[in-house]
N, C-alpha and C positions, 0 to 999 in steps of 0.2 A: 504494500500500500504506500503510494507516494504522497507524502504530506508536505505542504508548503505553508508557512505562516508568514504573513506580510503586514506591513503598515505603511502609511503615508506620513512621514515626519514633516514638521513645519518647515524645517530647513535641512540642507544637506549635511551640515555639521552635527546635527542631532543624531542620537542613536536610540533605539528602542530597548529599554530594559525589560519590558514585558515579554517581548519575543524571546529574549535570551533566557528568561526564567522558564518559559514553556519548553524550549528546546532542552535545557539542562535537566529539567524534571522528567522528561520523556526519553532521554537519550539511550537508556538501557533497553528500551522496548521498541522504539520507532526511530527510523531515520528521517529526520526533519530538516528541511531547508528553510533558511531565513531569507526573505526578500524585502529590502527596504527601498522606498521611493520617497518623493516629496510631493506636497500638495500642488506644486507648480508643474510637475510632470504631466503631460497630456494623458488623459484616461485611456486613450487608444494605445499609447506606448506601454502603459502599465499592464493593460489587458494582454497585449501581445507578448510581453515578457513572461507573464504568468502562464499563458497558454503554451508557450514553448517548453515549459518545464514538465508538461504532461502530468499534472497532479490528479490524484484521486480525491484528495481533501485539500481545501484552501481555507485557512483561518485568517481573519483580519482583526487587528487590534484597533479599536475605535474610540475616538475622542471628539470633543466639540470642534477641534480645528480640522478634522479630516473626514467626518462622517459623511457629508454630502458627496465628496469626491470618491469615497470608498463605495458608496451606493452605486454611483455611476459605473465603476469598474465591475462590481458584482453583477449588475444587470447585463453587462456585455458578456461576462464569463458564462452566465447562465445560458445564453443563446449559443455560444460557440462551444461550450463544454456542457452539454445537457445532463450528463451523468455525474459531474463533479459534485461533491458535497461541500457546500459553502457554510462556514461557521463564522459568526461574529462574536467578539468579546470586548471587554474593556468598560470603563466607567460610563461611556455615553449610552451603551445599550443595556446596562445592568439595571436601569430603572425604566418604568413604563414599558417593560419588555413585551407584554401582550400587544401593545400598540405598535411596536417595531415589527413584530412578527406579522401583524395584519397589514402593515404598510409595505413590507418587503417580501413579496412572494418568492423572489429569487433566493432567499436565504432559507437554509434548511434547519440550522440550529443557532441558538444564542447561549453563550456561556455567561452566567450571571455572577458577578462578584469575583472573588479571588479565583483565578483560573487554573492553577497548576494541576490540582487533582481532578477537577471537573473535566478538563480537556483530555487528560490521560484516560479517564474512565470512558469518555465518549469515543476516543480512538479504539479502545479495547472492544467496545460494542460494535463499532463500524467494522472492525476486523473479525468479529465473532458473531454472536447471536442477535445483535441489534435490538436488545431489550433496553430501550432508552429510558424507560420509567425507573430503572435502577440508578440512574446517574443524578445524584443530587446537584442542584445548582444549574440545571439544564432546561432550556425551553426548546420544544420540538413540535412537529406535527405528526399525528398518526397518519399512516398511509391512506390516501384518498380523502383526507379531511383538511379543510382550510384553517379551522380554528386551532390555535396553539395550545399545547399542554405545558404548564409551568411546574416543574418539579419543586419539592421543598428545598430551601437553601442548604448549603453545605456548612458544617461546622468549621470553625477557623483552623487552619493548618498550623502545626508546630513549625515555626520558621526554620528551625535548624534541621528539618528533614528535607529542605529544598537544597539541591546541589548549587554550587556557585554558578552565577550566570556570567562570570567574568573570565572564564578559562578557555575560550575558544581561540585556537591558533589563528583562524582566519581574520579575527578582529585586530590582531597585533599590528599589522602594517598601517592601519588607519588611526590608531590611538592618538598619535601625535597631533593629528589635524582635526579631531572630532571631540565633541563633548561626551564624557563618560558619566552616566547617571548611576548613582550608588545609594543603596538603602542600608541603614543600620536598624530601622524599626518600621513598623506599620501601625497606622492608627493615629488618632489625635485626641488629646485630653479635653479639648474645648468643643463648644457646641454652636459655633457661628452659623447662623441659619442660611447664609448665602453660599456655604461651602459644603462640598460632598464629604469632606473628612468628618463633618459633624455626625454623620450617620453611623459610622463604625465606633462602637464603644470600646474604650480601653486602648492601651498601647502595648505592642509585643516587640521584643528585641531579638536581634540576631546575637549569637554567641560572640563575645568580644574577641577571642582568639581567631575566630573565622574572619571577622571584620578586618583585623590587622593583617591577616595573611592575604586576603583579597586586595587590600590597599597596597601592600608591599608588591604583590604581583603586578598590579597596574602601573605603579610607579617604575618598577624595574623594566616594564615592557614599553615605557616611553610615553605614558599618559601625561598630558600637559594641563588639562582642566577636568576636574572631577566635581560634579554637582551632587550634593547630598539631597535626596528628595524627601527626607523625613519632614513631616509637617511641622514639628516643633523640635528641632534638634536638641535644644538645651533643656527639655523638660525634666530629664533625669540627670542631675548635675554631675554626679560622680562618673557616670558613663560618658557624658560629653567631655568632661575634663580629661579623662584617660585618652580619648581619641585626639583631642587637641594636643596633648603632650606627645602622643605617638607621631602625629603629623609634623609637629615642630622638629622632632628628632630625625625624621625620615623623609622630608618633603622633596629634597633634591630638585627644587625649582618648580615642582608641580603646584598649581593653584587650586584651592578648595573653596567651594561656595556652599553656604548653609542657610537654611531658613530658621531665623532666630525669633523667639518671643522676647522682646527687649525689656519689658517691665518686670520680668522675673529673674533677670540676670543679677546674681549676687555680687556685691562689691569685690569679694576676694577673686571671683572669676575675671572681673574686669581688670583688677590689678595684675593678675597672672598674665593675661593676654597683653596688657600694656608693657609688661616687663620682658616677656619671653617670645611673643609672636614675631617671626621675621617679617619685615615690611613687604606687603604685596602678596603674601602667600594665602591669606584668608580673605574672603569676601562674605559679608553678611547681608541677607535679604530680610527685611523687617516689614511685616504687614501692619501698617498703622490703620489704614482704611478710613477712619473718621476720628476727629477729636470732639465730636458732639456727643455728650453723655446720653441724651435721650435716644439718639440713633443707636449707640452701642447697646443700650439696654433692650431696644426693640429687636435686635438681631442676636441677643444673648452672647454678646462679646464682652468679656471682662477685660478691662484695660485701664491701667493707671498711667495717664500721659505724663505726669510729673516724673515717675520712675523711668518711663521710656525715654524721656528727655535726658535724664541723668545718664542713662546707659549710652545713648547715641552720642552725647557730648563727650563723655569720657573716652569712648572709642575713637572719636574724631581727634581729640587732643593727643592721643597716642601716636597718630600718623602711621599706624601699622596696618589698618584694615579699612578697605573701601566699604561703604554702606549704600545699599539700594533700598529705599523706602517706598512702600506702595500705598496708593490712595484708591478708593473706589467712589466714583461719582454716581449718584442715584440711589443711595441707601435710604431707608425709611426716615421720615422726619427731617430730611436735609433738603433745603431749598437752595437756590443759587447763592444767596448771601451767606448761609451757614457753611456751604461748601467752600466759598471764598475764604472764610475764616479757617476752616480745616486746612486748606492749601497753604495759607500764610503761616499757620501754626507750625506745620511740618517743614515748610521751606526755610523757616527761621533756623532750623537745625543744620542747614546747608549740607544735606547729604550729597555724596558724589553723584548719585542718580536718584531722581524722584520720578517714579512710574505712576502716571495718571491713567487709571483704567476705568471702565464703565461696568456697572452691575450687569451680571449675566444671570438670568433666571434658570439655573441649572435643574435638570430633571432630578427628582428625588430630594431636593432641598426644601426646608421648611418655608423659606421665603417664597418659593414658587407656589407652594400650597396656599400661602396667605396672600397671593397677589391681589385678589379683589379687595382685601382689607385696606390696602394702601393705594388702590386705584392704578395698579401697574398695567401698562400695555407693553408688549415686548415682541421680538421677532419669533415667529412660529417655528422657524428652522434654526439650526445651530449657526452662530453661537448663542442664540437666545438673548441677545443684548436688549436691555430695557430701552424703550422709546419714550417713556415718560411715566409720571405718576401724579398723584393729587397735588404735590408741592413742586415738582420739577417737570414742567412741560417740555415737549420735544424741542421747542425753540431754545430753551436753556441748555439742553444736551448738545445741540448743534454748536452753540457758542463755546461751551467748555471743550468740545473736540478741537476747536481752533487753538485753545490754550495748549492742549496735548501736543498738537503738531509742532508748534514753535518751541515748546519746552524740550521736546526730544532733540530737535535740530540744534538748539543753541545752548541749553544748559547741560543736558545729559551727554551730549557729544563732546563737551569741553573744548570747543573750538575757539572760544573767546572769553575765557574766565574773567579776565580783568575788566573787560567792558561790561559783562553781565553783572558783576558784583557792583560796579558803579551805578548802573541803571536801576537795579532792584533796590539798592539801599539808599541812594542819594537823590534820585531823580523822580521816580514814580511813587505814588502814594503807598503802594505795596507791591511785592513780587507778582501777585495774581493780576493786579491792574496792568502792569507792564505786559505780561504775556497775553492778557486778553486784548489789549489795544493793538499790540503787534499782530496777534493772530487774526483779528478782524481786518487789519490792513492787508495782511498776507492773503487772506481769502478773497478780499474784494478785487485783488489784482490777478486772481487765477493762478497764483504760484503753487497752490496745493496740488495742482493737476499737471505740473511739469517737473522735470528733473533739475538738479542743482549741482554746479561745481562749487569748489571752495570759495572762489572769488565772488560767485553769485550771492552766497550767504552774507558776505561782508557788504556787498553793494546794496542788497535789499534791506539790511538793517540800517545802513546809513541813510537810505532813501526814506525809511520810516521815521528816523529821528529828525531829519530835516523837515518832513511833512508835519509831524506831531509837535516837535519843538516846545516841550513844556518849559515854563519859566525857570525851573530848577536845572535844566540842561546847560552845562558849560560845553559849548561846541568844541573848543580847543582840547579839553580833557577827553571828551568822547572820541574825537578823531584821533588823538594821540594814542589812546588805549587800544583802539581798533588797529592802528598801525602795528603796535607792539604785538598784539595777539596774532595778526596776520603773519608777521615775520616768524614767530615762534611755532607756527603750524607747519613749517617746512623743515625737512631734513637736510635739504641742500639750498644754497643761496637761490632765492626765486629770480627768475628771469624777467618777471614783470610784476607790477603792482596794480591794484584796482583803483588807485587814486591818481590825480593829475598833477598835484603840486610837488613834482619830483625835483631834485637838485639838478641844476644845469651842469655841464661838463666841468666848467671852471670851478664851481663851488664844490663839486664832488672831488676833484683832484686836490684842491687845497685842504678840504676836510679830511681826506684820506691821509694826506701827509701829516696833518696835525694829530689825528687819532693814532697813527703808527708811532709817533714820537711819544705820546702820552702813555701808550700801552707797551712800549719797548718791543715792538714787533717790526719785522721787515715789511716795508711798504708793499712790495709785490705779493708777498704771502697774504697780507691783509686784503689786498684787492681780490685775490682768488676766493678767499674763504668768508669774507664779511659783506654784509649789507650795511649801508650807512644812511642815516636819516636824522631828522631833527624834530624836537618838540618846542613849541613856543612858551613853555613854562618849565619851572624847576621840578624835574622828575624826582629828585631826592627828597625835596620837601613834601611833595605829594605822597610819596610812599611812607614818609615818616608820620605825618599826621593829617593828610588829606587837604592841606592848604594849597591854594593855587597862587603861585608867584610868577607873574609874567615879566617881571623886570629882568629875569635871568632864564635863558633857555637851556636846553639839554641836547647834546649830540648822542644819538643812539648808534651803537655798534653791535650788530648781531653776528656772532661767530658760528659757523657751521662746520661740524667735524665729520658729517656723513651719517650713515644708517645707524651705527651703534650708539652714538651719543646724541642727546638732545642739543638743540642750539643753545648758545649762552648769550644772555643780554648783558651788555656793558653800557651804563649810562654815564656819560662824561659831561660835567658842567661846562658850558661854553665859556671861553676865556675873555669875556667882556664884562666881568663884574665880580662881586664877592663870592659867587658860587664856587669858584675854583679854590678859595680858601676854606670854605665850609665843608665841602664834600670832595674827598679823593674819588678814585674810580669806585663806582657803586655797584 
């Protein structure tokens, strides 16, 4: 019996942990092939690939990001492989399963919930007596009947009975270039009503020695990024601390990302990480979602924002760990103004990345069941994103999406950190107000529907600032900071700039000679490796306390060393005043 298990990942760099669990659990009895695609691959190409494998059984792992594309592929396969058995599994089809079976006549079986044992028992029946009613956790149709039979759910599996999903030799060549997903536990202790994890009661853990052995194998095999998919990695403190320590001792340059509940992090854990974590090795993803107490109560989300702030601040001050904070727009009891407050509360923490998402009414969640209570309207097909509710109409959702667009391009991408900090802290009433105004301007010009080069992003921000021009905007400062940010975005000396007020040849030559003398560098070497520009204010004084002194300007020298080293900015006070005495090379 030829068995193929497949999924459509969101991106090529992603890998499916679920498929590898299924293969590992069944390897002693069945020869199973893994086939991974992406949601951008044409359905015809995917169907053709699977058809060429001549399977007897095809299983698909289904999520909100791939279900509709998966259905299209399954429908094709049913027509070209009429005898193949098509099996769906995964969180997207584990709820409202009878509805899925009714909607999808091309599908023969659905594995509900945790799939390792259920899929194995289904394969045994397909290879044997085909008594499907013996398979707990399975949905199927009796021969000649359209209505589905849903068997009772399966008891939870002892996690340590599952073989490692990380030991397949065929995965080794791609480890360096793909994301490796890793579990140390299953389940979540919280009951957030918008999340599928709230449905599973309790948390189960893999054996610590097994976890360490698998991590060692992956690191030794060349993995560069491992994402832990545990819903709350730090809920069991001693377990988390032991893994932190193990990774600190054995990381060898690999990066590890965790989902952290920040308000339960103990001070001693924060002190340990601040002292011992190597810079850049750990990344934390923290779901804040809302700072509105009424909202959190409505979705059964316990959160102490003061403690969360303490944790995020302490981690940021250590400069060891990047933090990714999540927000959800559209939760109950949150209108446009209260979401604006939530956004500003969280942005004040200055996370390296602030992810602004929109509520998805996931199948099986309490919030979907209570949709009428809050007046929710939402997409009928995946990803089930909300379109409005009693307090946040569709028009507000559309506006906040504009915030999301420019937030990702300008803050999360870190293309112009100096300029962004100036604008959100000193020019606009709040960070949200800046991103909203800029997002509205961006959308009005149709830029959300076209591509962008690096220069375009700078030009479009400058166009917005000249158009909006609030009284608090200092044009010289904004333009100067944009120049600096642009130069520092390049690994090599840029051949062109996006602005027009460039130095003429005579000014460039004399400036280069003067800078070479001040920096004790060979003039010809400096010409090859450096960009030279000027600011109409004292950069040193600005960096020191934010004051703008136009009586003394600054010469900017940006040194480029190539791919391995970031560019280095040198700010030299111009030799026409007291700045040369106050500030040496800065």
